[in-house]
Rosetta silent file (secondary structure, phi, psi, omega in degrees, C-alpha in Angstrom):
SEQUENCE: MTAALDLKLLASQIRYEQIAFWRNRRLAFFTFGFPLMFLVIFGSLNQGRQLESLGINWETFFVPGILAYGLVTQAFSNIAISMATARDNGVIKRVQGAPVPWWTWVAGRIGSTVLVTVLMCAVTLLVGTLLLGVDVRAATLPGLLLAIVLGTICFTPLGVGFVRMLPSADTAGPMQAFVVMPVAFISNIFFPLEEAPAWVGQVADALPLKPLADALHTAFDPTTAAPGIAWPNLEALGIWSLVGIWLMMRVLSGMRKRR
SCORE:     score description
SCORE:     0.000 S_00000001
   1 L     0.000  -43.837  179.256   85.022   87.954   62.233 S_00000001
   2 H   -64.283  -41.984  179.140   86.177   85.488   64.901 S_00000001
   3 H   -61.969  -41.787  179.297   89.238   87.597   65.697 S_00000001
   4 H   -64.318  -39.155  178.117   87.085   90.700   66.075 S_00000001
   5 H   -66.325  -41.400  178.751   84.708   88.829   68.408 S_00000001
   6 H   -61.792  -42.706  179.074   87.635   87.540   70.465 S_00000001
   7 H   -65.395  -36.695  177.831   89.025   91.054   70.842 S_00000001
   8 H   -65.862  -41.982  177.090   85.605   92.334   71.872 S_00000001
   9 H   -62.911  -42.140  179.663   85.327   89.601   74.514 S_00000001
  10 H   -63.974  -43.911  179.129   88.834   90.415   75.760 S_00000001
  11 H   -61.694  -40.696  179.137   88.066   94.142   75.972 S_00000001
  12 H   -65.206  -39.753  179.601   84.871   93.393   77.911 S_00000001
  13 H   -66.660  -42.150  177.874   86.747   91.117   80.316 S_00000001
  14 H   -62.094  -42.207  179.252   89.454   93.733   80.928 S_00000001
  15 H   -62.041  -42.853  178.441   86.762   96.336   81.584 S_00000001
  16 H   -62.379  -44.161 -179.607   85.036   94.025   84.062 S_00000001
  17 H   -63.746  -35.995  177.778   88.335   93.302   85.846 S_00000001
  18 H   -64.759  -44.597  178.828   89.049   97.038   86.083 S_00000001
  19 H   -61.637  -44.102 -179.331   85.675   97.715   87.677 S_00000001
  20 H   -63.903  -38.837 -179.214   86.170   94.856   90.132 S_00000001
  21 H   -64.733  -50.155 -175.095   89.653   96.078   91.086 S_00000001
  22 H   -73.072  -21.498  174.854   88.694   99.674   91.825 S_00000001
  23 H   -76.461  -23.098  176.292   85.561   98.598   93.718 S_00000001
  24 L   -84.735   85.706 -170.865   87.745   96.523   96.042 S_00000001
  25 H   -63.397  -35.844 -179.508   88.944   99.520   98.034 S_00000001
  26 H   -65.530  -45.346  178.799   91.148   97.544  100.404 S_00000001
  27 H   -65.804  -42.541 -179.547   93.048   95.848   97.575 S_00000001
  28 H   -63.179  -37.802 -179.698   93.288   99.095   95.593 S_00000001
  29 H   -67.663  -49.198 -173.506   94.661  100.962   98.620 S_00000001
  30 H   -73.721  -26.540  179.872   97.299   98.435   99.609 S_00000001
  31 H   -99.043  -26.408 -179.154   98.539   97.717   96.080 S_00000001
  32 H  -107.569  -47.127 -175.248   98.044  101.147   94.459 S_00000001
  33 H   -77.419  -31.446 -174.733   97.831  103.723   97.244 S_00000001
  34 H   -61.542  -51.143  178.440  100.487  102.314   99.583 S_00000001
  35 H   -59.833  -38.151  179.056  103.526  102.904   97.307 S_00000001
  36 H   -67.463  -34.554  176.447  102.306  106.418   96.498 S_00000001
  37 H   -64.789  -43.771  175.175  101.908  107.135  100.207 S_00000001
  38 H   -57.879  -44.731 -177.492  105.510  106.026  100.782 S_00000001
  39 H   -60.586  -48.423 -176.245  106.635  108.242   97.911 S_00000001
  40 H   -68.604  -46.706 -174.464  104.902  111.382   99.183 S_00000001
  41 H   -69.604  -58.713 -174.794  105.743  110.980  102.892 S_00000001
  42 H   -73.886  -30.091  175.832  109.351  109.791  102.787 S_00000001
  43 H   -65.330  -42.942 -179.916  110.142  111.718   99.637 S_00000001
  44 H   -69.414  -39.640 -178.654  108.966  114.985  101.213 S_00000001
  45 H   -64.414  -33.430 -175.343  110.689  114.329  104.545 S_00000001
  46 L  -107.237    9.158 -176.177  114.062  113.723  102.891 S_00000001
  47 L   -59.515  132.064  179.386  113.752  116.144   99.963 S_00000001
  48 L    91.159  -13.519  179.228  117.005  117.963   99.247 S_00000001
  49 L   -68.456  137.011 -178.938  119.156  115.566  101.252 S_00000001
  50 E   -96.491  134.489  174.213  122.374  114.646   99.476 S_00000001
  51 E  -100.328   93.730 -172.644  123.625  111.070   99.201 S_00000001
  52 L   -61.178  -35.839 -176.880  127.347  111.751   99.101 S_00000001
  53 L   -66.577  -27.551 -179.026  128.295  108.138   98.416 S_00000001
  54 L  -101.637  -15.533 -179.392  126.177  108.093   95.244 S_00000001
  55 L    73.796   24.115  179.616  126.683  111.700   94.195 S_00000001
  56 E  -136.690  168.340  175.785  122.940  112.342   93.835 S_00000001
  57 E   -86.914  170.957 -174.651  120.140  113.759   95.956 S_00000001
  58 H   -61.224  -42.262 -176.461  117.611  111.678   97.860 S_00000001
  59 H   -61.841  -39.882 -178.670  114.773  112.175   95.389 S_00000001
  60 H   -65.156  -27.933  175.150  116.820  110.904   92.453 S_00000001
  61 H   -83.838  -42.343 -168.739  117.443  107.695   94.386 S_00000001
  62 H   -75.716  -39.066 -176.824  114.048  107.278   96.016 S_00000001
  63 H   -60.971  -50.013  177.261  111.683  107.867   93.066 S_00000001
  64 H   -64.798  -29.593  176.575  113.027  105.025   90.869 S_00000001
  65 H   -65.085  -46.815  178.150  113.102  102.772   93.940 S_00000001
  66 H   -68.497  -31.028  175.591  109.435  103.414   94.690 S_00000001
  67 H   -60.462  -43.501  177.361  108.698  103.081   90.982 S_00000001
  68 H   -65.357  -43.194 -179.297  110.118   99.548   91.140 S_00000001
  69 H   -64.508  -43.330  178.952  108.227   98.801   94.370 S_00000001
  70 H   -64.182  -38.759  177.135  104.934  100.101   92.973 S_00000001
  71 H   -60.366  -42.063 -178.696  105.370   98.051   89.815 S_00000001
  72 H   -69.245  -38.582  179.314  105.847   94.908   91.894 S_00000001
  73 H   -63.461  -29.090  178.029  102.816   95.580   94.108 S_00000001
  74 H   -86.027  -58.181 -172.547  100.699   95.734   90.960 S_00000001
  75 H   -68.266  -30.696 -178.100  102.231   93.191   88.596 S_00000001
  76 H  -101.694  -62.136 -172.347  103.012   90.630   91.325 S_00000001
  77 H   -66.151  -46.242 -176.061  100.919   91.229   94.445 S_00000001
  78 H   -59.228  -50.505 -175.986   97.705   92.397   92.809 S_00000001
  79 H   -71.294  -31.798  177.720   97.361   89.506   90.385 S_00000001
  80 H   -64.997  -45.437 -179.559   98.401   86.927   92.989 S_00000001
  81 H   -65.822  -45.035 -176.647   95.752   88.109   95.451 S_00000001
  82 H   -68.123  -37.293  178.428   93.006   88.421   92.818 S_00000001
  83 H   -68.756  -40.154  177.921   93.739   84.997   91.289 S_00000001
  84 H   -64.671  -39.067  178.354   93.755   83.312   94.700 S_00000001
  85 H   -65.213  -43.621  178.678   90.440   84.990   95.535 S_00000001
  86 H   -62.763  -38.174  179.111   88.917   83.875   92.223 S_00000001
  87 H   -64.761  -46.829 -175.926   90.092   80.316   92.846 S_00000001
  88 H   -72.788  -27.800 -179.519   88.644   80.137   96.366 S_00000001
  89 L   -86.783    2.414  177.595   85.343   81.787   95.405 S_00000001
  90 L    79.348   10.940 -178.691   84.726   79.272   92.631 S_00000001
  91 H   -63.733  -41.426 -176.806   85.052   81.868   89.880 S_00000001
  92 H   -63.825  -40.571  178.059   87.503   79.730   87.907 S_00000001
  93 H   -64.665  -39.460  179.400   85.166   76.728   87.936 S_00000001
  94 H   -67.938  -36.718  178.129   82.279   78.873   86.756 S_00000001
  95 H   -63.740  -40.890 -178.863   84.404   80.359   83.974 S_00000001
  96 H   -67.856  -23.431  177.825   85.341   76.886   82.760 S_00000001
  97 L   -93.124   -2.053 -178.669   81.649   75.964   82.598 S_00000001
  98 L   -93.006  162.380  179.293   80.694   79.139   80.739 S_00000001
  99 L   -75.131    0.185  178.673   80.676   79.610   76.960 S_00000001
 100 L   -81.365  133.695  178.995   83.471   82.205   77.309 S_00000001
 101 L   -58.764  141.504  179.443   86.921   80.901   76.246 S_00000001
 102 H   -57.332  -40.878 -176.914   89.274   80.160   79.156 S_00000001
 103 H   -65.042  -26.804 -179.927   92.042   82.236   77.595 S_00000001
 104 H   -66.478  -42.314  178.765   89.765   85.294   77.553 S_00000001
 105 H   -64.986  -45.503 -179.817   89.395   85.230   81.332 S_00000001
 106 H   -63.738  -47.666 -179.090   93.128   84.715   81.879 S_00000001
 107 H   -64.966  -32.999  177.550   94.104   87.392   79.355 S_00000001
 108 H   -65.628  -41.894  176.619   91.553   89.765   80.877 S_00000001
 109 H   -61.605  -47.508 -178.815   93.105   89.357   84.316 S_00000001
 110 H   -66.105  -43.627  179.752   96.604   89.893   82.951 S_00000001
 111 H   -61.825  -40.624  177.917   95.517   92.800   80.753 S_00000001
 112 H   -64.948  -41.094  178.133   93.822   94.543   83.656 S_00000001
 113 H   -62.430  -41.723  178.800   96.920   94.069   85.801 S_00000001
 114 H   -63.452  -41.103  179.229   99.113   95.550   83.086 S_00000001
 115 H   -61.605  -45.570 -179.501   96.810   98.584   82.771 S_00000001
 116 H   -67.331  -35.634  177.843   96.928   99.284   86.508 S_00000001
 117 H   -63.404  -44.798  178.069  100.707   98.772   86.518 S_00000001
 118 H   -61.672  -42.159  178.711  101.125  101.312   83.715 S_00000001
 119 H   -63.874  -42.721  177.537   98.880  103.756   85.587 S_00000001
 120 H   -58.257  -45.976 -179.705  100.882  103.227   88.786 S_00000001
 121 H   -64.335  -41.451 -179.601  104.149  103.968   86.966 S_00000001
 122 H   -64.495  -44.490 -179.920  102.687  107.064   85.290 S_00000001
 123 H   -66.174  -40.207  178.421  101.327  108.484   88.562 S_00000001
 124 H   -60.884  -45.523  178.437  104.612  107.761   90.363 S_00000001
 125 H   -64.642  -38.423  179.779  106.586  109.597   87.681 S_00000001
 126 H   -65.087  -46.409  179.041  104.087  112.479   87.755 S_00000001
 127 H   -64.980  -42.948  179.658  104.298  112.844   91.547 S_00000001
 128 H   -62.070  -36.173 -178.738  108.070  112.503   91.486 S_00000001
 129 H   -76.728  -49.820 -173.792  108.371  115.189   88.838 S_00000001
 130 H   -79.042  -40.008 -175.412  105.824  117.724   90.100 S_00000001
 131 L   -89.100  -41.995 -174.414  106.113  117.273   93.872 S_00000001
 132 L  -101.769   -8.484  175.965  109.729  116.200   94.364 S_00000001
 133 L    74.224   24.018  179.130  111.298  117.886   91.352 S_00000001
 134 L   -75.084  139.653 -178.619  112.944  114.772   89.924 S_00000001
 135 L   -92.187  118.426  172.741  114.174  115.140   86.369 S_00000001
 136 L   -93.636  105.245 -171.781  112.974  112.497   83.888 S_00000001
 137 L   -81.717  134.063  178.121  115.611  112.847   81.187 S_00000001
 138 L   -64.627  -32.189 -176.726  114.688  112.381   77.545 S_00000001
 139 L   -64.846  -33.746 -178.104  118.168  111.003   76.816 S_00000001
 140 L  -106.339   12.277  179.629  117.681  108.019   79.141 S_00000001
 141 H   -60.271  -37.451  176.645  113.945  107.559   78.524 S_00000001
 142 H   -57.901  -41.153  177.966  114.527  104.390   76.429 S_00000001
 143 H   -65.660  -39.061  178.463  116.234  102.735   79.405 S_00000001
 144 H   -63.570  -49.769 -177.620  113.430  103.824   81.739 S_00000001
 145 H   -66.664  -39.135  179.807  110.646  102.540   79.490 S_00000001
 146 H   -65.208  -38.371  177.877  112.454   99.294   78.706 S_00000001
 147 H   -65.363  -40.827  179.082  112.962   98.590   82.414 S_00000001
 148 H   -65.057  -45.342 -178.613  109.252   99.216   83.121 S_00000001
 149 H   -63.569  -48.421 -177.671  108.120   97.002   80.226 S_00000001
 150 H   -69.760  -32.937  175.686  110.469   94.141   81.077 S_00000001
 151 H   -63.498  -40.610  177.361  109.698   94.468   84.781 S_00000001
 152 H   -66.106  -43.090  177.819  105.989   94.104   84.039 S_00000001
 153 H   -62.149  -33.577 -178.669  106.637   91.118   81.773 S_00000001
 154 H   -75.598  -51.509 -169.432  108.730   89.558   84.543 S_00000001
 155 H   -82.228  -22.901  178.250  106.590   90.103   87.639 S_00000001
 156 H   -64.694  -52.580  176.560  103.134   89.474   86.164 S_00000001
 157 H   -65.816  -30.536  175.668  103.714   85.762   85.415 S_00000001
 158 H   -63.315  -36.418  177.553  105.652   85.438   88.675 S_00000001
 159 H   -65.148  -41.887  176.697  102.542   86.712   90.454 S_00000001
 160 H   -64.841  -42.595  179.506  100.369   84.102   88.747 S_00000001
 161 H   -63.861  -30.755 -179.272  102.934   81.426   89.553 S_00000001
 162 H   -67.700  -20.180  179.125  102.964   82.510   93.211 S_00000001
 163 H   -57.245  -30.623  179.176   99.290   81.528   93.495 S_00000001
 164 H   -60.154  -27.344 -177.825  100.504   77.940   93.770 S_00000001
 165 H   -89.369   -3.924 -175.675  102.078   78.853   97.124 S_00000001
 166 L   -98.449  112.607 -178.514   98.894   80.432   98.524 S_00000001
 167 L   -69.476  -26.667 -179.815   96.732   77.970  100.477 S_00000001
 168 L  -156.919  164.882  178.212   93.756   80.353  100.600 S_00000001
 169 L   -66.452  -31.051 -179.124   92.644   83.833   99.608 S_00000001
 170 L   -64.734  -30.084 -178.604   92.715   84.909  103.261 S_00000001
 171 L   -92.513   -5.300 -174.423   96.458   84.272  103.426 S_00000001
 172 H   -61.923  -47.940 -178.803   97.239   85.849  100.038 S_00000001
 173 H   -61.324  -54.618  179.078   97.723   89.398  101.320 S_00000001
 174 H   -61.282  -38.027 -176.655   99.963   88.565  104.292 S_00000001
 175 H   -70.947  -38.488  177.795  101.983   85.993  102.350 S_00000001
 176 H   -68.095  -36.692  177.220  102.728   88.295   99.406 S_00000001
 177 H   -65.780  -37.118  178.728  103.729   91.021  101.870 S_00000001
 178 H   -63.210  -28.785  178.357  105.954   88.514  103.686 S_00000001
 179 H   -86.719  -47.940 -171.032  107.739   87.920  100.366 S_00000001
 180 H   -72.001  -45.927 -173.046  107.764   91.413   98.846 S_00000001
 181 H   -64.164  -49.404  177.899  108.689   93.595  101.832 S_00000001
 182 H   -60.301  -39.174  178.425  111.887   91.791  102.963 S_00000001
 183 H   -64.919  -38.562  179.095  113.077   91.573   99.358 S_00000001
 184 H   -63.492  -37.497 -177.882  112.347   95.290   98.890 S_00000001
 185 H   -67.685  -23.018  179.920  114.415   96.191  101.951 S_00000001
 186 L  -106.822   14.298 -172.153  117.525   94.507  100.511 S_00000001
 187 L  -119.415   26.700  178.931  117.027   95.676   96.919 S_00000001
 188 L    60.843   36.186  179.207  117.991   99.382   96.932 S_00000001
 189 L   -92.508  -55.471 -173.303  114.345  100.402   97.122 S_00000001
 190 L   -96.234  -24.870  179.498  114.039  102.454  100.295 S_00000001
 191 L  -161.600  154.979  179.701  117.688  103.291  101.040 S_00000001
 192 L   -66.850  151.657 -175.537  121.166  102.623   99.608 S_00000001
 193 L  -120.568   34.235 -178.545  122.870   99.451  100.753 S_00000001
 194 L   -62.392  -33.023 -176.298  126.565  100.277  100.301 S_00000001
 195 L   -94.765    5.163  178.918  127.347   99.418  103.926 S_00000001
 196 L   -72.644  154.276  176.163  125.291   96.216  104.037 S_00000001
 197 L   -56.995  151.324 -176.004  127.107   92.873  104.408 S_00000001
 198 H   -59.152  -35.546 -176.284  128.284   91.360  101.138 S_00000001
 199 H   -67.222  -27.331  177.667  125.934   88.394  101.447 S_00000001
 200 H   -65.087  -45.662  177.540  122.920   90.714  101.501 S_00000001
 201 H   -63.129  -37.027  179.833  123.897   92.131   98.129 S_00000001
 202 H   -66.139  -40.953  177.158  124.535   88.649   96.749 S_00000001
 203 H   -64.567  -45.275 -179.526  121.069   87.468   97.803 S_00000001
 204 H   -62.475  -39.273 -179.561  119.435   90.586   96.346 S_00000001
 205 H   -64.786  -26.780 -178.581  121.326   90.207   93.058 S_00000001
 206 L   -81.971   -9.403 -178.754  119.953   86.675   92.693 S_00000001
 207 L  -105.772  162.884 -172.184  116.353   87.916   92.966 S_00000001
 208 L   -80.761  -17.903 -173.859  114.447   89.921   90.337 S_00000001
 209 H   -72.145  -42.191 -179.060  113.584   93.085   92.281 S_00000001
 210 H   -64.115  -43.551  174.471  117.096   94.530   92.646 S_00000001
 211 H   -56.812  -37.557  176.984  117.885   94.239   88.904 S_00000001
 212 H   -64.856  -47.973 -179.942  114.658   96.140   88.217 S_00000001
 213 H   -62.141  -42.845 -178.980  115.495   98.834   90.775 S_00000001
 214 H   -66.000  -36.826  177.312  119.077   99.137   89.518 S_00000001
 215 H   -64.144  -39.399  178.500  117.905   99.461   85.899 S_00000001
 216 H   -71.710  -39.316  176.603  115.573  102.296   86.925 S_00000001
 217 H   -60.496  -39.100  178.693  118.272  103.947   89.053 S_00000001
 218 H   -61.010  -42.360 -179.187  120.565  103.880   86.027 S_00000001
 219 H   -67.275  -29.658 -178.942  117.964  105.671   83.921 S_00000001
 220 H   -89.093  -18.363 -178.117  117.498  108.380   86.572 S_00000001
 221 L   -62.677  123.416 -178.030  121.211  108.875   87.332 S_00000001
 222 L   -64.844  -15.986  179.605  122.234  112.293   85.898 S_00000001
 223 L   -91.767   -4.582 -178.885  125.646  110.892   84.925 S_00000001
 224 L   -75.220  132.414  178.605  124.196  108.085   82.797 S_00000001
 225 L   -83.338  158.426  176.923  124.722  108.513   79.066 S_00000001
 226 L   -62.872  145.531    5.805  121.998  107.906   76.488 S_00000001
 227 L   -92.973    9.569  175.951  120.083  105.657   76.003 S_00000001
 228 L    75.905   26.736 -177.339  120.309  104.734   79.714 S_00000001
 229 L   -95.967  121.905  177.840  119.853  100.989   79.228 S_00000001
 230 L   -94.384   86.616 -172.724  121.364   98.761   81.936 S_00000001
 231 H   -58.673  -44.191  179.728  121.767   95.584   79.902 S_00000001
 232 H   -58.155  -39.986  178.937  123.047   93.260   82.682 S_00000001
 233 H   -67.968  -39.042  179.107  120.017   94.115   84.835 S_00000001
 234 H   -69.083  -32.885  175.832  117.632   93.641   81.935 S_00000001
 235 H   -63.498  -40.857  177.336  119.220   90.276   81.160 S_00000001
 236 H   -63.123  -40.961  176.916  118.515   89.190   84.743 S_00000001
 237 H   -64.425  -36.921  177.950  114.900   90.307   84.350 S_00000001
 238 H   -62.697  -41.417  178.015  114.687   88.369   81.095 S_00000001
 239 H   -63.773  -44.787  179.221  115.813   85.172   82.823 S_00000001
 240 H   -67.328  -28.135  175.694  113.296   85.674   85.613 S_00000001
 241 H   -63.009  -42.552  178.572  110.608   86.346   82.989 S_00000001
 242 H   -64.248  -40.891  176.615  111.198   82.885   81.544 S_00000001
 243 H   -61.971  -44.557 -179.418  111.004   81.374   85.030 S_00000001
 244 H   -63.426  -42.096  178.921  107.773   83.267   85.680 S_00000001
 245 H   -63.247  -40.192  177.938  106.185   82.179   82.405 S_00000001
 246 H   -63.037  -45.526  178.723  107.034   78.549   83.167 S_00000001
 247 H   -64.815  -40.405  179.703  105.516   78.805   86.656 S_00000001
 248 H   -62.140  -43.208 -179.694  102.454   80.609   85.306 S_00000001
 249 H   -63.611  -37.067  177.827  101.809   77.920   82.691 S_00000001
 250 H   -66.064  -42.515 -179.631  102.007   75.216   85.363 S_00000001
 251 H   -66.591  -46.066 -179.195   99.557   77.056   87.623 S_00000001
 252 H   -65.550  -36.885  176.450   97.085   77.783   84.818 S_00000001
 253 H   -63.227  -41.596  177.812   97.313   74.192   83.611 S_00000001
 254 H   -65.209  -36.509  178.251   96.529   72.978   87.116 S_00000001
 255 H   -65.873  -38.674 -179.272   93.563   75.326   87.374 S_00000001
 256 H   -66.639  -31.217 -177.717   92.097   74.029   84.124 S_00000001
 257 H   -77.223  -21.688  179.881   92.315   70.440   85.352 S_00000001
 258 L   -86.382   92.847 -178.994   90.394   71.205   88.550 S_00000001
 259 L  -106.418    0.000    0.000   86.825   71.040   87.354 S_00000001
């Protein structure tokens, strides 16, 4: 009976968080609409262009890159901004004084973020397939799905942990963009980086976004054999997932202590 009640509370919290997210049009546009706008505009402008160095066309490179970028804007940026806003607006203090369990509020936030992330990935794949003609191969689908799942597991706690670095909700948007955009530019998201200096690649390899992008590129590459799983990249995401979970637990612990 208690478990059923807990699940009902969690479902209600996720539903509330979903309503709040989609009603915040500015946040929904910049975290959900922005990556899709990049996909449609730059994908259409460069459609059919061949990347001789990679042996693939532009769409096959660009769609998985934007898929990685869109995942990060949801799993990382969205939850960081919403958590910082809740902290500054006193929502967290009110939750701690309410009869609702603390974990229900936290799990509701995370669950809502995961739902929007899944929707973002699905829409990106749909647009890439129908508009740009990218082939989502059944043979490498396990690698694609595993990269999306592990990427979400990695960047969601990192987003919660990043709240510690945000002094206020007003600075959350600019500060997450200041972190995400430069990293995206050096992570094989928007264009190939074969001619970039070696140190750029070394920095990108040490961060979690490039392993995610490379794992997705592997799954989309027509020369990749089944099941399309890029284990070294997924191992890097696994390590960053542990770092993110540790940071998230520290941030949530600190929030609980501030009454």
